[in-house]
N, C-alpha and C positions, 0 to 999 in steps of 0.2 A: 504492499497500500504506503501511494506516495507521502508524504508530507509535508507535500506544497497544499496540493487539494488531497484531503482522505474523500474515499470513493465510498459513494451512497448506496442504498441495498433496497429492498422491495418498493415494489411500487404501489401507487394505492390510487382508487379512481375518485377523482374527485367530482365530477359531476362534468354537466354541460355549463359553458358561460355561458350567466345569466344575459338575455338578448336586449338589455337600457345598456349593457357596457357596447362602445363602438370606437373604430380608429382606432389611434394608438393606445389611448383607454385598455383597449380590447387586447390589443399587442402586450402590454405591462401587467395586466391581470394572467394573460395565459404563459408569461413567463414567470410570473411568481408558482402559479399554480404548476410549470411542470418543472420547477427545479424542486417545490415543496414532495411533489411526487416521485419524483428523481431517487430520497434522500431517505434513509432511517440515521436517525443520528445515535452513540452510541448511552451507554447510560450510566457511563462516566463523569463525572463532575471535572469542571473546569479545572486546570492547575490553579494552586490559591500562590498567591503573594508572599513570600515568608524570609526575602530580605529584608523587610520593614526592620528601622531600629531607632529604640529610643522610647521614653515613656509609654501615655496608653496607644500612641500609635500603633506599638510591636502587639498589643494586647488584642488587637484586634486584626492580624496580617492573615490568620486563618479564613478571615469571612470578606476579603478584599480580594477583587477577579483581577488577576493580572494583567487583562487587557481591557480596554472599555468597556463597557458594554451595549451591546450590538442594538442597533433599531428593529423594529418588524423590517423583515426580509420586503414587502411593498414599500413602506417609508424609501429603503436603504435603494432601490431602482429606480423609485420615480423620482430622489434625490440626484442620483448618481446622472442617469439617462437627460434630466431638464438640464443640471449643472455643465456638462459636456455636449450641449445640444445634439445627443446624440439623433442618427437619422432613422426614417423608418424601416430600410433598407438595411442597415446596417444592426438595428436591432432581431430583427424576422433572419440574420444571418446569424449571429448569437444564438439562438434560439435553435437549429437549426443544428451545430454545433453541440447544444446541449439534450438533440435529441439523439445526435450520433454517439454522443457521450455515454448514452442511458442501454445503446446498443454492443458495448464495451466492455459496461462493469458485469462481474458476476453477481447474483441476486444474493447472493449472502453479502455483500459488502457495506460497512456501516461507515459514517461520516462524523466529524461536531460539528458542534453548533455552528461553527462558523463556514462550514460547507459548502450551503447553495449561494451566501456573498462568495465565496472564493472560485466556486464554478463560475457564478453570473459576472464575474469581472473576468477572469483568465478570458471567458467565452467573449466577453464584449472589446477585451481589449485585441484579441485576435481578428476579431469579423471587421474592426476597424481599421485593424491592416490588410488585410484583403481588400478592404473597398476604397483605400487612399493611400497615397505615395505619404504622404504627413498626418501621419495619425496622432490620435489622444499621446503624447507622450507620458509616460509611467507618474513622472511626479506632478500630473496634472489629474492623474487615476485617482491618487494617493489623496491630494486636497479634495477632491470630487467625492471618495470614499471617507471623508470624514477623519481621514490619520489615522482608521481601524489597521490597517495595515503600511509597512514600508514599502520604499523602492523595493529593496530586494524581497520581499515577501510576495511583491506583485512577478517579480522576475521570474521568482522561483514555481509561480500558480501559473503560469504561462508557457513556461516549458514541460511541468507536468501535464498539463492539457493537450498540448502539442503532442507529446509521447502517446499520452492514452489516445487519441483521436490518429493516431500512426502520420502522425505529420499528413494527414488528407484533410486541409483547408478550403480545397477547389469547390464552388456553392454555384450550378449556374442561375441565369438570371430567369430559365422557365422553373427550376427547383424553387428560389424563391417566392415565386406568385404563385407557383401552386402552394406553397407552404400559407402564403398569405391568405389568398382565396381560403383555404380549409379553416382559417383563424375568420374569415367574415373581413376581411381586410383589404381594401384595393391600394394596387400599389403600381401610380403611375409608368408607364415604359420607360420616362425621361431616367428616373430615380435607380431602375434595374441596372439600366443598360451604361448609368457613367462609370463604372469599373473599369 
């Protein structure tokens, strides 16, 4: 199992997307659902911060998380995509990578609480690189993600996802259109052929 992207487990059916959700909101909603259904987190507790020293802080070291608290995955995805002004075709491509990842993972695989966040960031970074010669820089992704992950961690996530996808990042314009249509999203011809 990769330390950069903990591998997810059994799938669960989350039912259909509500009809009231459409456009980019529908795509974000589907991305969240896809990430949630892709993984099963382990029952292990997060590692505790043990290196606090002095006075009262050291008395509470066992209950203070080492990493910042994670926002909901919904909030995280909306915040990152809005902050980076991610285009619809890039988001659909990232979702295709998530679906490909699902096919490569063993059904018994498990992950940590931040697994969906890691998978989302890595797939978004790779999709943006697929679409653009001037893709989002890792430092901008760190800022958009609220500093939850470092540049080094995001680079490791990217490499791990590349390996899990067997370096197969090509997505045809037809595949993007078909995937978007399945989600009930219309992507215009120009935005899909711009790659």
